[in-house]
NUZAVO-484477 format. One line per field, with one value per residue (C-alpha): x, y, z. Coordinates in Angstrom, 3 decimals, always signed. Example, Ala and Ser with C-alpha at 12.3 -4.5 7.8 and 13.67 -1.06 7.14 Angstrom:
east: c(+12.300 | +13.670)
north: c(-4.500 | -1.060)
up: c(+7.800 | +7.140)
END
This chain:
east: c(+2.654 | +6.366 | +7.798 | +8.888 | +11.559 | +12.972 | +13.497 | +15.150 | +17.283 | +18.722 | +19.379 | +21.767 | +23.415 | +23.729 | +24.943 | +27.431 | +25.989 | +28.222 | +31.177 | +29.102 | +26.124 | +24.153 | +20.780 | +18.365 | +15.025 | +14.445 | +16.116 | +14.515 | +11.609 | +11.737 | +12.214 | +9.656 | +6.325 | +8.597 | +9.755 | +6.387 | +5.353 | +7.767 | +7.266 | +3.583 | +4.063 | +6.362 | +3.709 | +1.421 | +4.452 | +5.345 | +1.803 | +1.646 | +4.962 | +3.484 | -0.161 | +2.534 | +4.638 | +1.254 | -0.248 | +2.964 | +3.142 | +5.957 | +4.265 | +4.310 | +1.204 | +0.016 | +1.714 | +4.545 | +2.918 | +4.531 | +0.815 | -0.696 | +1.549 | +1.321 | -2.390 | -2.136 | +0.160 | -2.081 | -5.198 | -3.550 | -4.537 | -8.737 | -11.440 | -14.494 | -16.846 | -20.297 | -20.269 | -23.102 | -23.833 | -25.200 | -26.394 | -24.284 | -21.364 | -19.086 | -15.982 | -13.151 | -11.971 | -8.984 | -6.920 | -8.050 | -5.142 | -6.664 | -10.152 | -11.215 | -15.015 | -18.054 | -21.552 | -24.954 | -26.202 | -29.631 | -31.905 | -30.397 | -27.000 | -25.928 | -22.217 | -21.289 | -19.371 | -16.064 | -14.495 | -11.429 | -11.862 | -14.296 | -14.371 | -15.255 | -17.974 | -19.485 | -19.713 | -21.411 | -24.053 | -24.691 | -25.154 | -28.898 | -27.381 | -25.638 | -26.703 | -26.294 | -29.352 | -30.711 | -29.522 | -26.817 | -25.306 | -21.692 | -19.101 | -16.873 | -13.626 | -11.237 | -8.891 | -11.123 | -14.152 | -16.378 | -19.533 | -22.181 | -24.521 | -27.430 | -27.480 | -30.317 | -28.305 | -27.931 | -25.465 | -22.756 | -20.272 | -16.963 | -14.140 | -10.266 | -6.824 | -6.292 | -2.984 | -0.263 | -0.191 | +0.489 | -0.378 | -0.657 | +0.080 | -3.421 | -3.084 | -5.504 | -5.083 | -3.448 | -3.996 | -0.472 | +2.560 | +4.777 | +6.802 | +9.480 | +9.394 | +11.440 | +12.259 | +15.908 | +16.781 | +19.780 | +21.854 | +24.918 | +25.218 | +24.946 | +21.575 | +20.550 | +17.592 | +14.874 | +11.840 | +8.778 | +6.131 | +3.130 | +3.853 | +5.201 | +3.353 | +4.732 | +4.479 | +1.434 | +3.054 | +3.077 | +5.556 | +7.218 | +8.495 | +10.703 | +13.714 | +12.772 | +11.744 | +15.221 | +16.790 | +14.556 | +15.213 | +18.886 | +18.698 | +17.120 | +19.156 | +22.165 | +21.778 | +20.708 | +23.920 | +25.975 | +27.440 | +27.722 | +28.646 | +25.054 | +23.130 | +25.400 | +25.091 | +21.304 | +21.291 | +23.232 | +21.268 | +17.496 | +18.768 | +20.055 | +16.665)
north: c(-12.303 | -11.365 | -14.348 | -12.614 | -15.480 | -15.129 | -10.984 | -11.868 | -14.980 | -12.385 | -9.585 | -11.822 | -12.754 | -9.160 | -8.241 | -11.220 | -11.699 | -14.500 | -11.874 | -9.087 | -10.510 | -7.144 | -8.413 | -9.474 | -10.330 | -7.301 | -4.710 | -6.506 | -5.866 | -2.424 | -1.611 | -3.798 | -2.215 | +0.712 | -0.561 | -1.906 | +1.715 | +3.276 | +0.496 | +1.103 | +4.808 | +4.446 | +2.436 | +5.249 | +7.628 | +5.103 | +5.098 | +9.101 | +9.175 | +6.173 | +8.087 | +10.884 | +8.847 | +7.753 | +11.325 | +11.947 | +8.118 | +7.047 | +4.004 | +0.751 | -1.180 | -4.469 | -6.499 | -4.257 | -1.217 | +0.324 | +1.564 | -1.690 | -3.149 | -0.899 | -0.845 | -4.696 | -4.619 | -1.762 | -4.177 | -5.886 | -3.282 | -2.531 | -2.591 | -1.944 | -1.255 | +0.184 | +2.347 | +3.495 | +7.330 | +8.768 | +12.624 | +12.867 | +11.420 | +8.457 | +6.746 | +6.490 | +2.835 | +2.268 | +0.969 | +3.777 | +5.031 | +6.974 | +7.185 | +6.000 | +6.699 | +6.800 | +6.312 | +5.947 | +2.893 | +2.303 | +1.633 | +2.856 | +3.624 | +7.266 | +8.386 | +11.152 | +14.019 | +14.263 | +17.344 | +18.160 | +21.544 | +22.777 | +26.380 | +25.044 | +23.025 | +25.780 | +27.275 | +24.248 | +24.246 | +27.490 | +27.638 | +27.697 | +25.659 | +22.809 | +22.529 | +18.566 | +16.491 | +12.776 | +13.089 | +15.176 | +14.343 | +15.286 | +14.353 | +16.578 | +14.398 | +15.283 | +13.717 | +12.411 | +11.265 | +11.629 | +14.133 | +13.601 | +16.192 | +15.697 | +14.769 | +12.213 | +9.546 | +6.439 | +4.218 | +4.882 | +2.708 | +3.465 | +2.449 | +2.866 | +1.597 | -0.171 | +0.897 | -2.538 | -4.823 | -8.458 | -11.921 | -14.663 | -18.180 | -19.024 | -16.445 | -13.907 | -10.652 | -9.493 | -5.874 | -6.394 | -5.310 | -7.797 | -9.431 | -12.323 | -14.356 | -17.022 | -19.981 | -20.560 | -24.317 | -26.301 | -27.846 | -29.560 | -28.022 | -24.868 | -22.320 | -21.136 | -19.169 | -21.160 | -19.875 | -19.786 | -19.962 | -19.975 | -16.834 | -14.492 | -12.680 | -12.228 | -8.659 | -7.744 | -6.935 | -9.029 | -11.783 | -9.837 | -7.462 | -9.364 | -8.156 | -4.322 | -5.568 | -6.584 | -3.247 | -0.909 | -2.779 | -3.280 | +0.837 | +1.336 | -0.737 | +0.181 | +3.695 | +2.400 | +0.450 | +3.145 | +0.522 | +2.555 | -0.922 | -2.022 | +1.096 | +1.740 | -1.427 | -1.495 | +1.801 | +0.573 | -2.392 | -0.738 | +1.854 | -0.913 | -2.681)
up: c(-2.384 | -1.567 | +1.015 | +3.762 | +4.536 | +0.613 | +1.504 | +4.877 | +3.323 | +0.363 | +2.768 | +5.288 | +2.032 | +0.947 | +4.375 | +4.489 | +8.042 | +9.036 | +9.136 | +10.324 | +11.803 | +10.686 | +9.686 | +12.927 | +12.848 | +15.052 | +12.427 | +9.314 | +10.922 | +11.629 | +8.455 | +6.596 | +6.718 | +5.605 | +2.596 | +1.322 | +1.651 | -0.104 | -2.904 | -2.657 | -3.228 | -5.802 | -7.957 | -7.953 | -8.961 | -11.783 | -12.732 | -13.297 | -15.390 | -17.842 | -18.299 | -19.530 | -21.427 | -23.207 | -23.761 | -25.356 | -27.684 | -25.982 | -24.157 | -25.461 | -25.918 | -24.750 | -22.025 | -22.375 | -20.861 | -17.986 | -17.383 | -17.838 | -15.491 | -12.602 | -12.854 | -12.585 | -9.607 | -7.794 | -8.237 | -5.369 | -3.131 | -4.649 | -1.794 | -1.406 | +1.744 | +2.167 | +5.267 | +7.327 | +7.333 | +10.470 | +10.567 | +7.497 | +8.910 | +7.541 | +9.301 | +7.223 | +6.817 | +8.713 | +5.998 | +3.505 | +1.448 | -1.655 | -2.668 | -5.901 | -5.840 | -3.867 | -4.845 | -2.419 | -2.156 | -3.389 | -6.330 | -8.779 | -7.137 | -7.077 | -7.656 | -5.346 | -5.942 | -3.528 | -3.031 | -0.256 | +0.120 | +3.075 | +1.511 | -1.902 | -0.146 | +1.123 | -1.999 | -3.388 | -0.156 | -0.819 | -4.624 | -5.948 | -9.122 | -7.599 | -3.966 | -2.802 | -3.396 | -3.696 | -7.221 | -6.960 | -3.637 | -2.819 | -0.287 | +1.709 | +2.601 | +5.664 | +7.683 | +10.365 | +8.516 | +5.311 | +5.472 | +2.987 | +2.002 | +2.041 | +5.704 | +5.191 | +3.575 | +5.249 | +3.431 | +0.939 | -0.639 | -1.260 | -3.673 | -2.598 | -2.821 | +0.729 | +2.882 | +1.878 | +4.699 | +5.136 | +4.028 | +6.509 | +6.177 | +4.896 | +2.081 | +3.985 | +4.613 | +7.624 | +9.219 | +10.217 | +8.653 | +7.017 | +9.973 | +10.425 | +13.355 | +14.528 | +17.254 | +18.805 | +18.681 | +19.152 | +16.091 | +16.942 | +20.029 | +19.079 | +18.928 | +15.852 | +14.226 | +12.712 | +10.786 | +12.511 | +9.377 | +11.647 | +13.355 | +10.150 | +7.734 | +4.002 | +2.181 | +0.448 | -3.101 | -6.464 | -6.403 | -9.155 | -6.831 | -4.315 | -6.148 | -5.581 | -1.655 | -1.121 | -2.801 | -0.877 | +2.550 | +1.637 | +1.298 | +4.383 | +6.649 | +4.802 | +5.877 | +9.455 | +10.232 | +8.334 | +5.945 | +2.710 | +0.664 | +1.407 | +0.201 | -2.519 | -4.044 | -3.730 | -5.300 | -8.153 | -8.817 | -8.665 | -11.116 | -13.515 | -13.783)
END
């Protein structure tokens, strides 16, 4: 995980908070989830690029492989769930980002063909050769739910990439986005901000993504605050990596 305190402290130093007072917890929290989602989506883009390089024999091997590194990073978000199917319909998990596979729960487990186009589903259902059956189940994934054919299927196992959320103080996945919380305490006659570790939540990202999170947050906050120096610095630092 990436420490929310480390990211917040780095951003304050970057923006020279003592002189400008720009980075507040409220501003930080308003961009934390967006920054994490941007990095999450970029992992998939980099994985696609890495696969392309691999096909062209430009990819480095073993631990230096970008493809291996991104697959390892994305393993943080792997999840699976058994879902009850009622009259052919199954609810999508609230944290679903990208589906990996779907299978009918039973002995043996039967893989489910997944389609995303209702017109294609109509052609499959009306075909004499490929109509859905217990040995060839098919699922239509829509924005709201998953429709499974044949409709008498009772339970399916879904493997998927979950949306990034956060990690709480005990190291457990939390359904809320990253969040920096603090208490106001008196120090030498002045009110100061004190980090509240009990109510704060860390980023659901690999630890080595710390710099990437700081730079992404800096770009977003720099635009909001109309501070071009912060945005330019963050962009240059990210490009130099």
